[in-house]
C-alpha positions in Angstrom: -11.8 -14.7 17.5 -14.3 -13.3 15.0 -15.9 -16.0 12.8 -17.9 -14.0 10.3 -17.7 -12.0 7.1 -18.9 -8.5 6.4 -19.5 -8.5 2.7 -19.3 -4.7 2.4 -16.0 -4.4 4.2 -12.6 -6.0 4.0 -12.3 -8.9 6.4 -10.7 -11.6 4.4 -9.1 -14.9 5.3 -8.3 -18.2 3.6 -10.9 -20.0 5.6 -12.9 -18.3 8.3 -13.4 -14.6 7.8 -12.5 -12.0 10.4 -15.1 -9.2 10.6 -18.2 -7.9 12.3 -20.9 -8.7 9.8 -24.2 -7.0 9.8 -27.1 -9.1 11.2 -30.6 -8.0 11.9 -32.9 -9.3 14.6 -30.4 -10.9 17.0 -32.0 -13.7 19.1 -31.9 -13.4 22.8 -30.0 -16.0 24.9 -31.1 -17.1 28.4 -29.1 -15.6 31.2 -26.7 -17.9 33.1 -25.5 -17.5 36.6 -23.2 -14.7 37.6 -19.4 -15.2 37.5 -17.8 -15.7 41.0 -15.5 -12.7 40.7 -18.2 -10.3 39.3 -20.6 -8.1 41.2 -23.7 -10.0 42.5 -26.0 -8.0 40.3 -24.2 -8.9 37.0 -25.5 -11.3 34.4 -23.2 -13.8 32.7 -22.9 -13.4 28.9 -23.4 -16.7 27.0 -20.3 -18.2 25.5 -22.7 -19.5 22.8 -23.2 -16.1 21.1 -22.4 -16.7 17.4 -22.8 -15.1 14.0 -25.7 -17.3 13.2 -27.3 -16.9 16.7 -26.2 -13.6 18.2 -27.0 -12.6 21.7 -29.1 -9.5 22.7 -27.9 -7.7 25.8 -30.5 -5.3 27.3 -29.3 -2.5 29.6 -27.6 -3.9 32.7 -24.3 -5.1 34.1 -22.7 -8.2 32.5 -19.8 -10.4 33.2 -17.8 -12.9 31.1 -18.4 -15.7 33.5 -15.9 -18.2 34.9 -15.5 -20.6 32.0 -12.0 -21.2 30.7 -13.5 -20.7 27.2 -14.5 -17.1 28.0 -12.6 -13.9 27.4 -11.0 -12.6 30.6 -13.3 -14.6 33.0 -14.7 -12.3 35.6 -14.5 -9.1 33.5 -17.6 -6.9 33.9 -19.1 -4.0 32.0 -22.3 -2.0 32.1 -24.6 -1.2 29.2 -27.0 1.7 29.3 -28.7 0.7 26.0 -29.3 -2.6 24.2 -26.3 -4.1 22.4 -25.7 -7.4 20.6 -22.8 -9.8 20.6 -21.6 -12.3 18.0 -18.8 -13.8 20.0 -17.5 -14.4 23.5 -14.6 -16.8 23.6 -11.1 -17.2 24.8 -9.7 -14.7 22.3 -12.5 -12.2 21.8 -15.5 -10.4 23.2 -17.4 -8.4 20.6 -20.4 -6.1 20.9 -22.4 -4.1 18.4 -25.2 -1.4 18.8 -28.4 -3.1 17.6 -29.4 -0.1 15.5 -26.0 -0.2 13.7 -25.2 -3.9 13.5 -22.1 -3.4 11.2 -20.3 -1.4 13.9 -18.1 -3.2 16.5 -16.6 -2.8 19.9 -13.9 -5.6 20.1 -11.9 -6.8 23.0 -8.9 -9.0 22.0 -5.8 -10.4 23.6 -2.4 -11.3 22.3 -2.8 -10.6 18.6 0.3 -10.5 16.3 1.1 -8.3 13.3 0.7 -9.8 9.9 1.7 -8.8 6.3 -0.8 -6.1 5.4 -1.0 -6.5 1.6 0.4 -8.4 -1.4 1.1 -12.1 -1.7 0.4 -14.2 1.5 -1.1 -11.2 3.2 -2.8 -11.9 6.5 -1.3 -15.3 6.9 2.3 -14.1 7.1 3.3 -13.3 10.7 5.7 -10.4 11.0 8.1 -11.9 13.5 10.2 -8.7 13.5 7.3 -6.7 14.9 7.1 -7.0 18.7 3.8 -7.4 20.6 4.3 -4.4 22.9 2.1 -1.3 22.4 5.2 0.6 21.4 6.3 -2.0 18.8 2.8 -2.4 17.4 2.3 1.4 17.0 5.7 1.8 15.4 4.7 -0.8 12.8 1.3 0.7 12.2 2.5 4.3 11.8 5.3 3.3 9.6 3.2 1.2 7.2 2.2 3.1 4.1 -1.0 0.9 3.8 -2.5 2.8 6.7 -3.4 6.4 7.0 -3.0 7.8 10.5 -6.0 10.0 11.4 -5.0 10.7 15.0 -1.4 9.9 16.0 -0.7 7.5 18.9 -1.3 9.0 22.4 -1.3 7.6 25.9 -4.8 7.2 27.3 -6.6 5.4 30.2 -8.5 2.5 28.7 -10.5 -0.4 30.2 -10.1 -1.1 33.9 -8.0 2.0 34.4 -5.1 0.4 32.4 -2.8 2.7 30.5 -2.9 2.2 26.8 -1.7 3.7 23.5 -4.5 4.8 21.2 -4.4 5.5 17.5 -7.2 6.3 14.9 -6.5 5.0 11.4 -8.0 4.1 8.1 -6.7 2.9 4.7 -4.2 4.9 2.7 -5.2 5.9 -0.8 -1.9 4.3 -1.9 -2.7 0.9 -0.5 -2.5 -2.0 -3.1 -4.0 -5.0 -1.4 -3.8 -7.3 -4.4 -6.8 -9.5 -3.5 -10.1 -9.3 -5.3 -11.8 -11.0 -2.3 -11.8 -7.6 -0.6 -14.7 -5.6 -2.1 -12.8 -2.4 -1.7 -9.6 -3.7 -3.3 -7.0 -2.2 -3.6 -7.9 0.0 -0.6 -7.7 -2.8 2.0 -5.1 -4.0 4.5 -4.6 -6.6 7.2 -3.5 -5.8 10.7 -3.5 -8.7 13.1 -4.0 -12.4 13.5 -4.4 -14.8 16.3 -1.1 -16.5 17.4 -2.4 -19.8 16.0 -3.2 -18.2 12.6 -6.1 -19.1 10.4 -8.0 -15.9 11.0 -7.0 -12.3 10.6 -8.4 -8.8 11.0 -8.5 -6.4 8.1 -10.1 -3.1 7.2 -10.9 -1.5 3.8 -12.7 1.2 1.9 -14.0 4.0 4.1 -13.7 2.0 7.3 -12.1 3.8 10.2 -11.0 2.3 13.5 -9.9 3.5 17.0 -7.4 1.1 18.4 -6.2 0.9 22.1 -3.3 -1.4 22.9 -2.2 -2.0 26.5 0.4 -4.2 28.1 -1.1 -6.1 31.0 -0.2 -9.0 33.3 -2.6 -11.8 34.2 -1.6 -13.5 37.4 1.9 -12.2 36.7 2.2 -13.3 33.1 2.5 -10.7 30.3 -0.2 -10.2 27.8 -1.3 -7.5 25.3 -4.9 -6.3 25.4 -6.7 -4.7 22.4 -9.8 -2.5 22.5 -11.1 -1.6 19.1 -13.9 0.6 17.8 -14.6 -0.4 14.2 -16.8 1.9 12.0 -17.2 0.6 8.4 -19.0 3.8 7.2 -16.2 6.1 8.0 -15.4 9.1 10.3 -18.9 10.2 11.1 -19.8 6.6 11.9 -16.8 6.3 14.3 -17.8 9.5 16.1 -21.3 8.1 16.7 -19.9 4.8 17.7 -17.4 6.4 20.1 -20.2 8.3 21.8 -22.1 5.1 22.4 -19.1 2.9 23.3 -17.0 5.1 25.5 -19.3 4.8 28.5 -19.2 1.0 28.0 -15.4 1.0 27.9 -15.1 3.2 31.0 -17.4 0.8 32.9 -15.2 -2.2 32.3 -13.6 -3.8 35.3 -11.0 -6.5 34.8 -10.7 -9.4 37.2 -8.5 -9.1 40.3 -5.6 -11.0 38.7 -5.0 -8.4 35.9 -2.5 -5.6 36.5 -0.7 -3.1 34.3 2.2 -4.6 32.3 
């Protein structure tokens, strides 16, 4: 999960903040050995990429390794330009273009919906909202805190998996009620890890493209999230999409992952 704060945007939590914060000059990490299920030409991404010590990933093919602390061990992707990463762990793999370090391409798993604004926002699980793509999208599109830019549609996302995609930003009627968000009241929370403590929020001009897919890993159901996060708004998201879409299309999930 993300463990950083972007001061200019609206990632807020009681303890650790959820956001892609800008960072210049990410430090390179030494390459490790290739993951066993990845192509032999791939390079393993370090699970030690952090906000304080991000990784630099030059053009090439990368895998998430075989560690049980890595996101989707054996997942591979190809970069045609240099990207950075602040996190690779069990819950998240994040990437950012080095020339726009506030932008993010996030890969998440098994997030749950949280109260989007008002008292106890972010930390209140919405147990009535299911975790399927259909249930998540119904909650998002029916929540007045969010403005739907592009309505949900079926797409092919990472690894050829079918997903539901929506583009959204914050509604002008949103009333977040928390001064920790610089864009308050135009902020709202979306998701949290199942174990709580960290949650994902957007605010101000921020616009995101969200893919949610039902998958199975070795026969067990999970929900996969692929997020493009553009803090500077629509033009920023278009630019990020042009950069990130080839990366998304290059993703190969390990052999144990099937459509849900």
